C-alpha angles and dihedrals in degrees: 000000000000108000091208092058091047091050092049094051091046087054092045092052090052090050091051089050087056088062091071096064087035091057091044090055093043093051094035094056091053097057129069121278089253092060105038098095092050091048094050092044090053088058095047096038096048091047092049094051094048090051090061093046089050092060094043098052111322098094089049093048090053104037103020122106108290112259109251090355089274097126093232104106136001121236103275091207097050095093100007110169090008092250087150088067090069094072128066121240108201091196094059121095092228131003116280089233090058096047090047091050092049093051092042089063091051089057092046095050093045092054092047090054091065091060091075091075093058101046116157100351110066126087110251093226090049089050092054091048090049092047093053095047093043094052091048100046103026115022099039095050094044092045087054090052092051110027105033110090124192118260136175090277106025134059109216137199125311098235094052096043118016095035097031097212120171117239111147100184111001118296090145104030095040116024106025089039093052093041097053090042089054089054092052092047092047091052093051094043094050129212127322118250090251096039117145097032124112114291110252113186107197095215119024095177088061089054091054093046090050092048090051092051090048090052091053091046091050090069088064091044095051108024091037089059088072084073090213138067100245147093095310092056090046094052090047091049091054094045092049091052099049094041091054091051092048092050094052091051093043093055091043091054093052090048091052095047096044104034105019096241140072107233130205092226092051094047091050090048091050090053092052094043091055092047088052092051096047093049096086093033102044094101096039106055142057122249089262089051089050091052090051093049092047093049093047091049092049092052099040096043090050088059094039096061089072092062091084090066093047094045096037105236123131107229093168100197101025098255088150096048094047109027102029096041094037092049092050091048094051095044095048097041089061084074089061107031103033114122127197089226091068122087094265090057096214127127125219131201097282091051099050099272097116124215097309098096092044089054092050092049091049093053091050091049095051093046094052094045095048096047097042095047095047097046094041091052091051092049092049092047092050092052091045091054094047118031096002131240108226130074117227114284094242091054089051092052098045095038136280095230097069096038099044104025101028091230142098123216093220124029113209124216093260091060092058117088120217090251091054093047090055 
């Protein structure tokens, strides 16, 4: 094993882990002060539960030999318990324990993303049940389709191998998957009591801090997916940086032209939208292509967040407008901007590759969206009919934090007794 590669993936895994508190702050700042603890706990709690499922059978379901050779699901018993990660394989590029840890964090972050659609109105226990079922029946199968490549001993997923779609770091398995799942969950949950009013994030600086931490973590997410410290990781690092900058400026420009002001919330959202879009494309395009994808994502996602009002679904924190739309943009634009000179070595329409790659990317997009939406809707409906999804209306109005977690994020002066103040 190359110690430099091992050190880089260890660092990348730590950066991806940073995305969990980053997402909690990003989401938490956007909700009201009476919902922030619940929102942050949904991120941490969902991630924690999925981590345990990953060790029990998730890694096997994603990277085990495909059942029946169909490319639909790995054998969930192949590495059950991950006991194989305890021993060192000198022929492996990086230790199994490290690769399993890196991919564990992908699963954890993806599940946490979905929570943004349920802010302030979903039972915490129902959320944990949903997170476990969603990871098992939605994320693990789709991650097998996209991330499991064929080897001499293992048959991998059909999107990665039979179809041959390009997804360097998870535009389909992570962002489109989470975005369309958020839409299904939001539809089943129904609208918040105060839906349709002006968005009032209670702490915009927290949103910016969270976005900054997510940006840092994204380097581990994207460049770490090269699984080596070399040229591919370096190209991906550069593409991730310039795309993020273009997305921030693209959203800011639309804000300025349409509303007369550049907002902090919009700029942070543009940054995230571009990072979402460049995730599948970061190893397939040139830096100029990355700038184009980031800018397009910033502009289009800025417009897309208004769809929820026109279509009538309550996606509280714009998971659909940013992650679903951004993921689709990045995945499809590979078919246009991919260059054979980039690490993925595939050419899109603008670089002489014709329409073939665009067609492949479209098939992968449709398959992931259809499967994730249908199964997520069924999971949410089943929970709704059994244990229930929604908190009581009065708890939603007065604040979920105090009723369901027995805490407040911010204690005012009147809540402090003289003894406590001393």
